[in-house]
Residue frames relative to the residue before (quaternion, step in Angstrom):
aa qw qx qy qz dx dy dz
X 1.0000 0.0000 0.0000 0.0000 0.00 0.00 0.00
X 0.4074 -0.7092 0.5087 0.2689 3.58 -0.94 0.91
X 0.7003 -0.5055 0.3415 0.3707 3.53 -1.36 0.43
X 0.6283 0.5602 -0.3229 0.4327 3.53 1.03 -0.76
X 0.6616 0.5072 -0.2953 0.4667 3.49 0.96 -1.06
X 0.6294 0.5424 -0.3060 0.4648 3.67 1.07 -0.93
X 0.6695 0.4815 -0.3289 0.4602 3.50 0.81 -0.86
X 0.6592 0.4951 -0.3618 0.4351 3.60 0.80 -0.91
X 0.6598 0.4748 -0.3357 0.4759 3.69 0.94 -0.79
X 0.6636 0.4851 -0.3489 0.4500 3.58 0.80 -0.60
X 0.5696 0.6075 -0.3453 0.4328 3.61 1.16 -0.59
X 0.6851 0.4768 -0.2525 0.4896 3.45 1.04 -1.22
X 0.6235 0.5191 -0.3370 0.4777 3.67 0.95 -0.81
X 0.6833 0.5016 -0.3203 0.4230 3.65 0.80 -0.87
X 0.6490 0.5167 -0.2919 0.4760 3.55 1.17 -0.83
X 0.7161 0.4763 -0.2492 0.4453 3.53 0.93 -0.96
X 0.8107 0.2702 -0.1049 0.5087 3.56 0.94 -0.97
X 0.6015 -0.5579 0.3448 0.4562 3.52 1.14 -0.38
X 0.7205 -0.4552 0.3093 0.4219 3.58 -1.29 0.43
X 0.7652 0.3348 -0.2608 0.4841 3.59 -0.87 0.97
X 0.5475 0.6418 -0.3954 0.3633 3.52 1.18 -0.42
X 0.6295 0.5620 -0.3329 0.4208 3.63 0.98 -0.83
X 0.7152 0.4182 -0.2556 0.4984 3.56 0.89 -0.77
X 0.5781 0.5579 -0.3698 0.4668 3.60 1.24 -0.44
X 0.7106 0.4480 -0.2306 0.4910 3.57 0.93 -0.98
X 0.8131 0.1235 0.0085 0.5688 3.55 0.78 -1.11
X 0.0900 -0.8137 0.5725 0.0460 3.67 0.25 1.18
X 0.6251 -0.6105 0.3739 0.3111 3.53 -1.13 0.90
X 0.7291 0.4415 -0.2329 0.4682 3.61 1.15 -0.82
X 0.6805 0.5020 -0.3270 0.4219 3.64 1.10 -0.04
X 0.4896 -0.6421 0.5318 0.2552 3.52 -1.02 1.01
X 0.0683 0.7793 -0.6216 0.0407 3.41 -0.90 0.97
X 0.2877 -0.7368 0.5760 0.2064 3.61 -1.26 0.49
X 0.1815 -0.7504 0.6265 0.1068 3.52 -0.99 0.84
X 0.1672 -0.7511 0.6302 0.1037 3.59 -0.66 1.12
X 0.1764 -0.8155 0.5502 0.0331 3.50 -0.90 1.16
X 0.5662 -0.5814 0.4692 0.3482 3.45 -1.32 0.38
X 0.6725 -0.4753 0.3304 0.4611 3.68 -1.23 0.06
X 0.6834 0.4710 -0.3068 0.4659 3.61 1.22 -0.24
X 0.6066 -0.5945 0.3432 0.4010 3.51 1.35 -0.03
X 0.4978 0.6483 -0.4418 0.3697 3.49 1.17 0.05
X 0.4998 -0.6264 0.4945 0.3366 3.72 -0.91 0.76
X 0.1165 -0.8217 0.5558 0.0485 3.49 -0.94 1.00
X 0.7876 0.0049 0.0197 0.6159 3.52 1.19 -0.83
X 0.1984 -0.7599 0.6044 0.1339 3.56 -1.13 0.54
X 0.0918 -0.8264 0.5554 -0.0142 3.58 -0.58 1.21
X 0.4153 -0.6528 0.5439 0.3249 3.58 -1.24 0.36
X 0.7203 -0.4398 0.3013 0.4438 3.45 -1.26 0.12
X 0.6538 0.4613 -0.3014 0.5185 3.67 1.17 -0.52
X 0.5284 -0.6791 0.3886 0.3295 3.61 1.16 0.29
X 0.3821 0.6847 -0.4859 0.3862 3.49 1.29 0.73
X 0.3652 -0.7605 0.4985 0.1993 3.57 -0.72 1.10
X 0.2864 -0.7426 0.5868 0.1487 3.61 -0.80 1.07
X 0.8109 -0.0870 0.1358 0.5626 3.63 0.61 -1.17
X 0.2265 -0.6751 0.6676 0.2172 3.44 -1.41 0.07
X 0.3514 -0.7471 0.5463 0.1414 3.45 -1.14 0.88
X 0.2337 -0.8194 0.4987 0.1587 3.64 -0.30 1.09
X 0.6512 -0.5141 0.3851 0.4043 3.61 -1.16 0.24
X 0.6075 0.5563 -0.3289 0.4619 3.59 1.23 -0.36
X 0.4907 -0.6451 0.4317 0.3958 3.61 1.32 -0.27
X 0.6128 0.5204 -0.4072 0.4334 3.72 0.92 0.52
X 0.4779 -0.6492 0.5173 0.2874 3.53 -1.24 0.35
X 0.1588 -0.6882 0.6932 0.1436 3.47 -1.33 0.56
X 0.3962 -0.7558 0.4757 0.2134 3.54 -0.76 0.97
X 0.2227 -0.6878 0.6629 0.1945 3.50 -1.25 0.57
X 0.6848 -0.5075 0.2872 0.4371 3.73 -0.94 0.38
X 0.6394 0.4968 -0.3385 0.4793 3.64 1.10 -0.56
X 0.6334 0.4923 -0.3415 0.4898 3.59 1.07 -0.48
X 0.6710 0.4920 -0.3187 0.4540 3.59 0.92 -0.81
X 0.5758 0.5726 -0.3591 0.4601 3.60 1.22 -0.58
X 0.6733 0.5332 -0.2887 0.4231 3.48 0.88 -1.06
X 0.6571 0.5041 -0.2895 0.4799 3.50 0.96 -0.99
X 0.6801 0.5198 -0.2983 0.4222 3.50 0.82 -1.02
X 0.6715 0.5303 -0.2661 0.4439 3.55 1.06 -0.88
X 0.7508 0.3679 -0.2021 0.5100 3.47 1.05 -0.80
X 0.8018 0.2905 -0.1654 0.4953 3.64 0.85 -0.76
X 0.4193 -0.7025 0.4720 0.3284 3.54 1.13 -0.59
X 0.8119 0.0214 -0.0041 0.5833 3.51 1.29 0.17
X 0.5006 0.0147 -0.8294 -0.2474 1.59 -2.44 -0.21
X 0.0101 0.8214 -0.5666 0.0644 3.54 -0.89 0.97
X 0.1144 -0.7059 0.6861 0.1335 3.51 -1.33 0.40
X 0.2760 -0.7300 0.6161 0.1065 3.58 -0.96 1.10
X 0.1623 -0.7648 0.6207 0.0596 3.41 -1.17 1.01
X 0.5171 -0.6340 0.4727 0.3274 3.52 -1.23 0.37
X 0.6846 -0.5384 0.2863 0.3994 3.46 -1.27 0.50
X 0.5315 0.6536 -0.3964 0.3650 3.62 1.09 -0.39
X 0.7820 0.3283 -0.1697 0.5019 3.67 1.14 -0.62
X 0.3721 0.7834 -0.4487 0.2155 3.55 1.33 0.05
X 0.6839 0.4681 -0.2959 0.4750 3.63 0.94 -0.85
X 0.6248 0.5532 -0.3407 0.4330 3.61 0.99 -0.76
X 0.7055 0.4895 -0.2502 0.4472 3.47 0.89 -1.14
X 0.6367 0.5404 -0.3045 0.4581 3.55 0.98 -0.94
X 0.6759 0.4958 -0.2731 0.4720 3.57 1.22 -0.66
X 0.5753 -0.6056 0.3552 0.4197 3.57 1.36 -0.09
X 0.4889 0.6245 -0.4749 0.3815 3.60 1.08 0.48
X 0.6361 -0.5826 0.3458 0.3693 3.67 -1.06 0.56
X 0.3826 -0.6906 0.5622 0.2463 3.42 -1.23 0.50
X 0.2619 -0.8113 0.5116 0.1069 3.55 -0.83 1.12
X 0.6167 -0.6071 0.3696 0.3385 3.51 -1.01 0.70
X 0.5717 0.5948 -0.3654 0.4311 3.54 1.17 -0.47
X 0.7566 0.4201 -0.1854 0.4656 3.56 1.09 -0.68
X 0.4442 0.6892 -0.4423 0.3634 3.59 1.44 -0.05
X 0.2228 -0.7543 0.6084 0.1057 3.63 -0.97 0.95
X 0.8024 -0.0590 0.0936 0.5864 3.57 0.87 -0.80
X 0.0048 0.7787 -0.6274 0.0008 3.55 -1.10 0.57
X 0.5572 -0.5804 0.4830 0.3454 3.55 -1.21 0.65
X 0.5092 -0.6802 0.4274 0.3088 3.63 -0.92 0.90
X 0.6981 0.4849 -0.2854 0.4428 3.58 1.04 -0.57
X 0.4439 0.6746 -0.4808 0.3415 3.61 1.17 0.15
X 0.0568 -0.7933 0.6060 -0.0135 3.57 -1.06 1.02
X 0.6289 -0.5148 0.3743 0.4465 3.58 -1.00 0.33
X 0.7327 0.3608 -0.2984 0.4939 3.54 -0.89 0.98
X 0.5689 0.6102 -0.3922 0.3875 3.59 1.05 -0.50
X 0.4247 -0.6549 0.5692 0.2584 3.44 -1.31 0.63
X 0.0653 0.8187 -0.5648 0.0807 3.61 -0.69 1.01
X 0.4427 -0.6292 0.5797 0.2685 3.45 -1.46 0.41
X 0.2539 -0.7269 0.6189 0.1554 3.61 -1.10 0.78
X 0.0194 -0.8464 0.5307 -0.0393 3.56 -0.48 1.20
X 0.0784 -0.7146 0.6869 0.1063 3.49 -1.45 0.11
X 0.8447 -0.0935 0.0465 0.5250 3.65 -0.82 1.00
X 0.6963 -0.5024 0.2482 0.4485 3.59 0.80 1.21
X 0.5718 0.5439 -0.4010 0.4651 3.64 1.03 0.59
X 0.3554 -0.7215 0.5605 0.1973 3.71 -0.62 1.11
X 0.1926 -0.7971 0.5707 0.0426 3.51 -0.64 1.26
X 0.8045 -0.1160 0.1185 0.5703 3.50 1.11 -0.74
X 0.2720 -0.7133 0.6146 0.1988 3.56 -1.27 0.01
X 0.1952 0.7816 -0.5734 0.1489 3.57 -1.20 0.63
X 0.6091 -0.5583 0.4531 0.3347 3.48 -1.37 -0.23
X 0.4168 -0.6912 0.5218 0.2763 3.57 -0.79 0.94
X 0.2278 -0.7951 0.5507 0.1123 3.53 -0.99 0.79
X 0.7358 0.2909 -0.1492 0.5930 3.46 1.41 -0.37
X 0.5272 -0.5623 0.4944 0.4018 3.68 -1.17 0.30
X 0.7112 -0.4534 0.3393 0.4166 3.59 -1.20 0.24
X 0.6722 0.4861 -0.2904 0.4770 3.57 0.92 -1.05
X 0.6588 0.4915 -0.3339 0.4615 3.62 0.93 -0.67
X 0.6147 0.5271 -0.3506 0.4706 3.64 1.02 -0.65
X 0.6935 0.4658 -0.2875 0.4684 3.63 0.92 -0.75
X 0.7788 0.4215 -0.1817 0.4275 3.56 1.02 -0.86
X 0.7149 0.4643 -0.2957 0.4312 3.58 1.06 -0.68
X 0.3520 -0.7477 0.5382 0.1657 3.50 -1.18 0.71
X 0.7495 0.2203 -0.2024 0.5906 3.60 1.24 0.22
X 0.6633 0.5328 -0.3725 0.3708 3.53 -1.28 0.27
X 0.5391 -0.6130 0.4640 0.3439 3.57 -1.19 0.67
X 0.3054 -0.7197 0.6075 0.1403 3.54 -1.02 0.97
X 0.7907 0.0231 0.0453 0.6101 3.56 0.87 -0.98
X 0.2844 -0.7154 0.6213 0.1459 3.47 -0.98 1.06
X 0.2487 -0.8275 0.4864 0.1298 3.51 -0.13 1.34
X 0.2948 -0.7606 0.5534 0.1683 3.58 -0.86 0.95
X 0.7987 -0.0496 0.0832 0.5939 3.55 0.94 -0.97
X 0.2546 -0.7479 0.5974 0.1373 3.54 -0.97 0.87
X 0.6437 -0.5651 0.3580 0.3717 3.50 -1.15 0.63
X 0.7705 0.3114 -0.2126 0.5139 3.63 1.14 -0.56
X 0.4629 0.6867 -0.4278 0.3623 3.62 1.31 0.01
């Protein structure tokens, strides 16, 4: 990947996830592969080991893969939703995280945001927030995170 393409991807990640996300997802010294559509638009970003980090939507946003969620969580500590031990196995298998089992959530999480679902600093899954942070903390029912991929799925 050339330097200009990497800088564009880093800029999108910084905008979507916050300062530092671009270099966390796409470090300057790591070889990455960008799979493109037939029109040349980036579609997926893979590591050298062909592990998917992110997909790039037609809206210009990233959707996280588990590897990408781990990188963001390790470097930035979020965006993350922490669940209790009663839902660990379900979420790790790719099932949704429910508000009833949310132990902690980053204050900045809004519906539609890409988040990592964690338990004791372990990324269990990645997905899309369905509720705002306050709703995840306060509600006793409903889907908090629509999980896209579990770590074991």
